[in-house]
KEVO-823151 format. One record per residue (C-alpha): x, y negated, z negated. Coordinates in Angstrom, 2 decimals, decimal comma, padded with zeros to 5 digits. Layout:
x/y/z
X/Y/Z
...
END
This chain:
x/y/z
106,68/-079,58/-023,27
108,15/-076,15/-024,07
110,99/-077,81/-025,96
108,52/-079,74/-028,12
106,55/-076,55/-028,76
109,62/-074,59/-029,85
110,77/-077,51/-032,01
107,37/-077,53/-033,72
107,50/-073,75/-034,28
111,02/-074,03/-035,71
110,01/-076,79/-038,11
106,90/-074,88/-039,15
108,89/-071,71/-039,82
111,48/-073,68/-041,78
108,72/-075,20/-043,90
107,16/-071,79/-044,58
110,53/-070,27/-045,54
111,28/-073,21/-047,83
107,87/-072,92/-049,48
108,42/-069,20/-050,07
111,84/-069,89/-051,60
110,29/-072,49/-053,93
107,65/-069,99/-055,08
110,33/-067,36/-055,72
112,41/-069,80/-057,78
109,30/-070,93/-059,70
108,35/-067,35/-060,57
111,94/-066,44/-061,46
112,23/-069,34/-063,90
108,95/-068,73/-065,73
109,76/-065,01/-066,00
113,30/-065,60/-067,29
112,23/-068,19/-069,88
108,99/-066,34/-070,69
106,89/-069,40/-069,92
103,16/-068,52/-070,15
102,14/-068,87/-066,50
098,41/-069,16/-067,17
098,94/-072,17/-069,46
101,17/-074,21/-067,15
099,46/-077,47/-066,17
100,00/-077,27/-062,41
098,85/-080,87/-061,88
101,69/-082,10/-064,09
104,38/-079,74/-062,79
107,18/-081,53/-060,95
110,62/-080,79/-059,54
113,38/-082,74/-057,84
116,74/-081,97/-056,24
119,46/-084,09/-057,83
120,60/-086,58/-055,16
124,08/-086,67/-056,72
124,35/-082,84/-056,94
122,19/-081,34/-054,20
122,97/-077,75/-055,19
120,83/-078,25/-058,28
117,26/-079,24/-059,00
115,33/-080,23/-062,10
112,07/-078,43/-062,83
109,57/-079,69/-065,42
106,82/-077,48/-066,87
104,13/-078,66/-069,29
102,29/-076,00/-071,29
098,82/-077,19/-072,21
097,27/-076,51/-075,62
093,74/-077,80/-076,13
091,04/-078,99/-073,75
090,33/-081,91/-071,42
089,34/-084,22/-074,29
092,30/-083,59/-076,56
095,46/-081,67/-075,77
099,13/-081,33/-076,62
101,84/-080,07/-074,31
105,00/-078,09/-074,87
107,78/-079,10/-072,50
110,27/-077,00/-070,53
112,99/-078,81/-068,59
115,13/-076,59/-066,37
118,26/-077,28/-064,34
118,43/-074,68/-061,58
121,37/-073,88/-059,29
120,05/-073,32/-055,77
123,24/-071,69/-054,49
123,71/-069,22/-057,34
119,93/-068,83/-057,74
120,08/-069,04/-061,51
119,12/-071,25/-064,42
122,10/-073,37/-065,46
120,63/-075,15/-068,47
117,25/-075,58/-070,09
115,38/-077,48/-072,79
112,24/-076,59/-074,72
110,24/-079,03/-076,83
107,14/-078,28/-078,89
104,18/-080,71/-078,76
106,21/-083,21/-076,72
103,20/-084,89/-075,11
099,68/-085,73/-076,24
096,59/-086,48/-074,20
093,26/-087,72/-075,56
091,28/-090,91/-074,90
094,50/-092,22/-073,39
095,16/-089,39/-070,97
098,48/-088,10/-069,67
098,08/-088,46/-065,90
101,47/-088,02/-064,30
105,06/-086,88/-064,86
108,01/-087,84/-062,66
111,77/-087,25/-062,67
114,07/-090,29/-062,62
117,55/-089,72/-061,15
118,88/-093,27/-061,42
122,53/-093,77/-062,39
122,37/-092,98/-066,11
126,07/-092,42/-066,79
126,35/-092,17/-070,57
130,12/-091,74/-070,61
132,82/-090,60/-068,22
131,72/-087,29/-066,68
128,31/-087,25/-068,39
125,30/-088,20/-066,27
121,76/-087,92/-067,58
118,38/-087,88/-065,86
115,05/-089,21/-067,04
111,45/-088,06/-067,24
108,73/-090,69/-066,93
105,22/-090,07/-068,26
102,21/-092,18/-067,33
099,13/-092,54/-069,55
095,82/-094,25/-068,81
092,40/-094,59/-070,41
089,14/-094,40/-068,50
087,71/-097,78/-069,46
086,88/-100,38/-066,82
085,98/-103,02/-069,40
089,08/-102,54/-071,56
091,66/-100,84/-069,33
094,92/-099,66/-070,84
097,92/-097,87/-069,37
101,37/-096,99/-070,64
104,56/-095,51/-069,21
107,13/-093,80/-071,43
110,63/-092,57/-070,68
112,77/-089,76/-072,05
116,43/-089,22/-071,21
118,04/-085,78/-070,89
121,73/-084,88/-070,77
122,91/-081,49/-069,44
125,48/-080,33/-071,95
127,11/-076,91/-072,27
124,47/-074,21/-071,83
121,53/-076,43/-072,71
119,92/-079,80/-072,03
119,94/-082,36/-074,81
117,22/-084,99/-075,18
118,96/-088,28/-076,05
116,00/-090,68/-075,75
112,47/-089,76/-076,78
109,45/-091,29/-075,02
110,59/-094,88/-075,12
107,82/-097,24/-073,99
108,82/-098,72/-070,63
105,64/-100,60/-069,84
102,13/-101,28/-071,08
099,14/-102,93/-069,46
095,94/-103,93/-071,22
093,09/-106,33/-070,72
089,40/-107,10/-070,73
086,98/-107,34/-067,83
083,64/-109,14/-067,76
081,04/-108,94/-065,02
079,33/-112,21/-065,89
081,89/-114,42/-067,68
085,22/-115,04/-065,93
086,67/-116,86/-068,93
086,57/-113,60/-070,88
088,81/-111,84/-068,35
092,44/-111,45/-069,36
095,36/-109,05/-068,99
098,73/-108,49/-070,68
101,68/-106,67/-069,15
104,98/-105,61/-070,68
107,72/-104,37/-068,35
111,23/-103,00/-068,99
114,32/-102,93/-066,81
117,18/-100,65/-067,92
120,85/-101,34/-067,23
123,84/-099,43/-068,56
126,07/-101,70/-070,65
129,88/-101,71/-070,68
130,07/-101,37/-074,47
129,84/-098,01/-076,24
128,43/-096,84/-079,56
129,44/-093,42/-080,90
131,01/-092,52/-077,55
128,07/-093,37/-075,25
127,41/-096,56/-073,30
124,70/-098,80/-074,71
121,53/-099,30/-072,68
120,50/-102,88/-072,04
116,76/-103,39/-071,66
115,42/-106,63/-070,21
111,79/-106,88/-071,34
109,28/-109,15/-069,61
105,87/-110,09/-070,98
103,22/-111,62/-068,70
099,84/-112,77/-070,00
097,17/-113,69/-067,46
093,80/-115,37/-067,85
090,88/-116,49/-065,70
089,10/-119,84/-065,76
085,36/-120,46/-065,41
085,71/-120,53/-061,61
087,29/-117,06/-061,70
090,75/-118,30/-060,71
093,46/-116,12/-062,22
096,69/-117,62/-063,51
099,69/-116,82/-065,68
099,07/-118,20/-069,15
102,25/-116,96/-070,78
105,54/-115,44/-069,64
108,67/-114,67/-071,62
111,65/-112,36/-071,52
114,03/-110,92/-074,05
116,90/-108,46/-074,02
117,22/-105,59/-076,46
119,82/-102,84/-076,74
119,44/-099,11/-077,20
122,44/-097,59/-078,95
123,43/-093,97/-079,49
123,43/-093,04/-083,18
125,16/-089,70/-082,76
121,92/-087,83/-082,02
119,81/-090,06/-079,78
119,37/-093,58/-078,47
117,44/-096,02/-080,67
116,44/-099,62/-080,07
118,16/-102,15/-082,32
END
């Protein structure tokens, strides 16, 4: 029993120390980069330790301009070295995100294996948007790709649409209910353009409908493959 108690105390103390360290790093970064603390959207703030380089973590700050009905966000992306306790690289973008009737609800960091060329690995930032309609729901997920390079972070893909979902709901007529979904699946290609590997995107479209007895079924499904190629500045779909 004593052993369990001391184990619990140890874990609790470790958690508290870690939380304090995170707060110190957070405050250090916003002070160094002169990020306006009172305008940071804390609900959209996110951070993640790189699984392939655990001495570093990515921190994402969104600076809100506007109100709940209509807003734009400046973006700060920071790569922080946990051992040296310093900012390694950073990126700042003005009016990177918008939120209105289709609201920006979530930001996440994607650390999949985005190797753009030998010795150059990027990470992604996913953004999720959604409207508030139950009758005509709509959601969208976009993706940006960032490459640490020199003393800064370079954005090489800007808010590419990964998925969309839309539809119509009826309370009294099942035949009016439908939904459309578009999904993307990224894969790095073996061919290069302007020094960086192409990105292969397998897109899937699924259209669903409902009959008069309210039975849902797939009415249409198709797939296609498109390529994103680096043009010397950023990736573009061709």
